[in-house]
matplotlib code that plots the C-alpha trace (Angstrom):
import matplotlib.pyplot as plt

x = [-0.5, 2.4, 5.0, 7.6, 5.6, 5.1, 8.8, 9.8, 7.2, 5.7, 8.1, 11.0, 9.2, 11.6, 8.9, 6.6, 7.6, 7.1, 3.7, 2.6, 3.9, 1.9, -1.3, -1.0, -0.4, -2.9, -5.7, -4.7, -4.4, -7.9, -9.3, -7.5, -7.9, -11.7, -12.3, -10.0, -11.2, -14.9, -14.2, -12.4, -15.4, -17.6, -15.1, -14.9, -18.7, -19.2, -16.5, -18.2, -21.5, -20.0, -18.1, -21.2, -23.3, -20.6, -20.5, -24.3, -24.2, -21.1, -22.2, -21.3, -17.7, -18.3, -18.9, -15.4, -14.1, -17.0, -16.1, -12.6, -13.8, -16.0, -13.1, -10.7, -13.2, -13.7, -10.0, -9.6, -12.2, -12.3, -9.1, -6.2, -4.7, -4.8, -4.2, -0.7, -2.2, 0.3, 3.1, 1.3, 1.6, 5.3, 5.9, 4.0, 6.0, 9.4, 8.6, 5.5, 3.7, -0.1, -2.6, -3.7, -7.1, -10.0, -11.4, -8.8, -11.0, -14.3, -12.4, -10.2, -13.0, -15.4, -12.7, -11.8, -15.4, -16.3, -13.1, -14.2, -17.8, -17.0, -14.4, -11.2, -8.1, -7.4, -5.7, -7.1, -3.9, -3.7, -7.2, -6.6, -3.3, -4.8, -7.9, -5.9, -3.3, -6.0, -7.9, -4.7, -3.4, -6.7, -6.5, -3.0, -4.3, -7.2, -4.8, -2.2, 0.7, 4.3, 6.2, 7.9, 4.6, 2.8, 5.2, 4.3, 0.6, 1.0, 2.7, -0.2, -2.7, -1.0, -0.7, -4.4, -5.5, -3.4, -4.1, -7.9, -8.4, -6.3, -6.9, -3.1, -2.2, 1.4, 2.1, 0.3, 2.4, 5.7, 4.7, 3.9, 7.2, 9.2, 7.6, 7.8, 11.6, 13.3, 16.0, 15.4, 12.8, 11.4, 11.6, 9.2, 6.6, 6.8, 4.4, 1.8, 2.1, 1.4, -1.3, -3.3, -3.0, -4.5, -7.3, -8.2, -8.2, -10.5, -12.7, -13.3, -14.1, -16.5, -18.6, -18.9, -16.7, -14.5, -11.4, -10.2, -8.1, -5.3, -4.1, -0.7, -1.3, 2.3, 5.5, 8.7, 11.6, 14.6, 17.2, 20.1, 18.0, 15.0, 17.2, 18.8, 15.4, 14.2, 17.1, 16.7, 13.0, 13.6, 15.8, 13.3, 10.5, 12.7, 13.5, 9.8, 8.8, 11.5, 10.2, 6.6, 7.6, 9.6, 6.9, 4.2, 6.3, 7.0, 3.3, 2.3, 4.7, 3.5, -0.1, 0.8, 2.7, 0.1, -3.1, -3.3, -6.8, -6.2, -9.7, -9.3, -6.3, -8.2, -11.0, -8.6]
y = [10.2, 12.8, 13.7, 11.6, 8.5, 9.4, 10.0, 6.7, 4.4, 5.9, 8.3, 5.8, 3.2, 2.9, 1.9, 4.7, 7.0, 4.1, 3.3, 6.9, 7.0, 3.9, 5.2, 8.6, 7.4, 4.6, 7.0, 9.2, 6.2, 5.1, 8.6, 9.0, 5.4, 5.4, 8.7, 8.0, 4.5, 5.5, 8.3, 5.8, 3.5, 6.3, 7.1, 3.5, 3.1, 6.3, 5.3, 2.1, 3.9, 6.5, 3.8, 1.6, 4.7, 5.6, 2.0, 2.1, 5.6, 5.6, 8.9, 10.8, 10.5, 13.3, 15.7, 15.0, 18.5, 20.1, 18.1, 19.3, 22.8, 22.4, 20.9, 23.7, 26.4, 24.7, 24.7, 28.2, 29.9, 27.7, 25.6, 27.8, 27.0, 23.2, 23.1, 21.6, 18.4, 15.8, 18.4, 20.5, 17.6, 17.3, 21.0, 21.1, 18.1, 19.6, 23.3, 23.7, 27.0, 26.4, 23.8, 21.9, 23.3, 21.0, 21.9, 19.7, 16.7, 17.7, 19.2, 16.1, 13.8, 15.5, 16.0, 12.3, 11.1, 13.6, 12.5, 8.8, 9.6, 11.3, 8.7, 10.5, 9.0, 9.6, 7.3, 6.6, 6.9, 10.7, 11.1, 8.8, 10.4, 13.9, 12.9, 11.2, 13.9, 16.6, 14.7, 13.9, 17.5, 18.9, 16.5, 17.7, 21.2, 20.3, 18.6, 21.3, 18.9, 20.1, 20.3, 16.9, 15.3, 16.8, 15.1, 11.8, 12.7, 13.4, 10.1, 8.4, 10.2, 9.1, 5.6, 5.4, 6.8, 4.5, 1.4, 1.8, 2.7, -0.3, -2.7, -3.0, -1.9, -3.1, -1.4, 1.7, 2.1, 1.5, 3.9, 6.6, 6.1, 6.2, 8.9, 11.6, 11.2, 9.6, 7.2, 7.5, 6.2, 8.0, 5.2, 6.8, 6.8, 3.1, 1.9, 4.7, 4.3, 0.5, 0.8, 3.4, 1.6, -1.5, 0.4, 2.3, -0.9, -2.8, 0.2, 0.3, -3.5, -2.9, -0.7, -3.8, -2.2, -4.8, -4.1, -5.5, -8.6, -9.4, -13.0, -14.1, -17.8, -18.4, -17.3, -18.2, -20.0, -17.9, -18.6, -16.5, -15.9, -14.7, -12.4, -11.0, -10.3, -8.8, -6.3, -5.5, -4.9, -2.9, -0.5, -0.2, 0.5, 3.2, 4.8, 4.7, 6.4, 9.0, 9.7, 9.9, 12.4, 14.6, 14.6, 15.5, 18.4, 19.5, 19.6, 21.2, 24.0, 24.4, 24.7, 27.2, 29.4, 29.3, 29.2, 32.0, 31.1, 27.9, 26.4, 26.2, 23.8, 20.7, 21.7, 21.3]
z = [55.4, 55.8, 53.3, 55.1, 54.4, 50.8, 50.2, 51.9, 50.4, 47.3, 45.7, 46.3, 44.2, 41.2, 38.7, 39.5, 36.6, 34.2, 35.7, 35.4, 31.8, 31.0, 32.5, 31.0, 27.4, 27.7, 28.5, 25.6, 23.3, 24.2, 23.5, 20.2, 19.1, 19.7, 18.0, 15.0, 14.6, 14.6, 12.1, 9.8, 10.1, 8.9, 6.1, 4.9, 5.0, 3.0, 0.6, -0.2, -0.8, -3.2, -5.1, -5.5, -6.6, -9.2, -10.6, -11.0, -12.6, -14.8, -16.5, -13.3, -14.2, -16.8, -14.0, -12.4, -13.5, -11.6, -8.5, -8.8, -9.0, -6.0, -4.0, -5.1, -4.1, -0.7, 0.1, -1.4, 0.7, 3.8, 3.9, 3.1, 6.5, 5.8, 2.1, 2.7, 4.0, 5.0, 4.7, 7.4, 9.9, 9.2, 9.6, 12.9, 14.1, 13.3, 13.9, 16.0, 15.5, 16.0, 16.5, 13.3, 12.4, 13.0, 9.6, 8.0, 8.9, 7.0, 4.1, 3.4, 4.1, 1.8, -0.9, -0.9, -1.1, -3.9, -5.8, -5.6, -6.3, -9.6, -10.7, -9.6, -8.1, -4.5, -1.9, 1.5, 3.4, 3.0, 4.3, 7.2, 8.3, 8.2, 10.1, 12.7, 13.0, 13.4, 16.1, 18.0, 17.8, 19.0, 22.1, 22.7, 22.8, 25.2, 27.5, 27.3, 26.4, 26.1, 22.8, 23.0, 24.1, 21.3, 18.9, 20.4, 20.0, 16.3, 15.8, 17.6, 15.4, 12.2, 13.6, 14.5, 11.2, 9.1, 11.1, 11.3, 7.6, 6.3, 9.1, 9.6, 13.2, 13.0, 9.7, 10.9, 14.0, 12.1, 9.4, 11.8, 13.7, 10.5, 8.5, 11.1, 11.7, 8.7, 9.6, 13.4, 15.9, 18.9, 21.4, 23.9, 21.1, 20.4, 23.1, 22.5, 18.8, 18.8, 21.5, 19.7, 16.5, 18.0, 19.7, 16.5, 14.5, 16.8, 17.2, 13.5, 13.5, 16.4, 14.1, 11.8, 9.2, 7.3, 5.4, 2.1, 2.5, 0.0, -0.1, -1.4, -2.5, -3.5, -1.8, -3.9, -2.1, -1.0, -3.7, -5.1, -8.2, -6.2, -4.1, -7.2, -8.8, -5.5, -5.4, -9.1, -8.9, -5.7, -7.7, -10.4, -8.0, -6.3, -9.6, -10.6, -7.4, -7.8, -11.4, -10.2, -7.4, -9.8, -12.4, -9.7, -8.6, -12.1, -13.1, -9.8, -10.4, -13.9, -12.8, -10.1, -12.6, -15.5, -13.5, -11.0, -9.6, -7.5, -7.7, -11.5, -11.2, -10.1, -12.6, -15.4]

ax = plt.figure().add_subplot(projection="3d")
ax.plot(x, y, z, "-o")
ax.set_aspect("equal")
plt.show()
């Protein structure tokens, strides 16, 4: 087969770039989806175990400050490069500087499990997003992907993490596409984002790990009164979220100013 034949019959195929795009991102989606879905399955299983143990040994809640100190010490001595958490993912997406350290995974995983074990409050979404993002970025480094491709990879990691830990592939993909670029969508990331979300979700299910299901037995009819209440409550929810965010930033600043040794902050 000479170059002339290739140019005439292969390179001239108009759908070839799309086919190569599909193959490339499908392979990456399988790798990221399987790894992230498996890690989420382990996380959910461990989370159930620590929750059940705490419910059977309520006295362990009294040791919550010590757990906070342990988590603070671990991040202070071994996790300074990943202490920003979700913000680190956003920074590397918009201003890439270095590969997200793999240590983010064990630190956020252990921190979340310890928090739940001793009765603290910690959401699953942050853990899932950071684990997925760290896995995806490590893969982008192994494959030597370019800057723009790395952005798609990070979106895929967040999508896979969110989808697999909550069992919501559609919501996971939309969340990842929106959270990284507020108000805009990277169209080239839509297919990889939805594909990896589905793979991660079904990988988690393949490990026989089930998700919590929430049913809505009654859906009110769409009336003017219902629409008005929806708008009103939406405003209230938004203001509440704003107040929560401002309060969190305020107390975070106060702790940083008044407590110089970082590990003591979660202890108190």
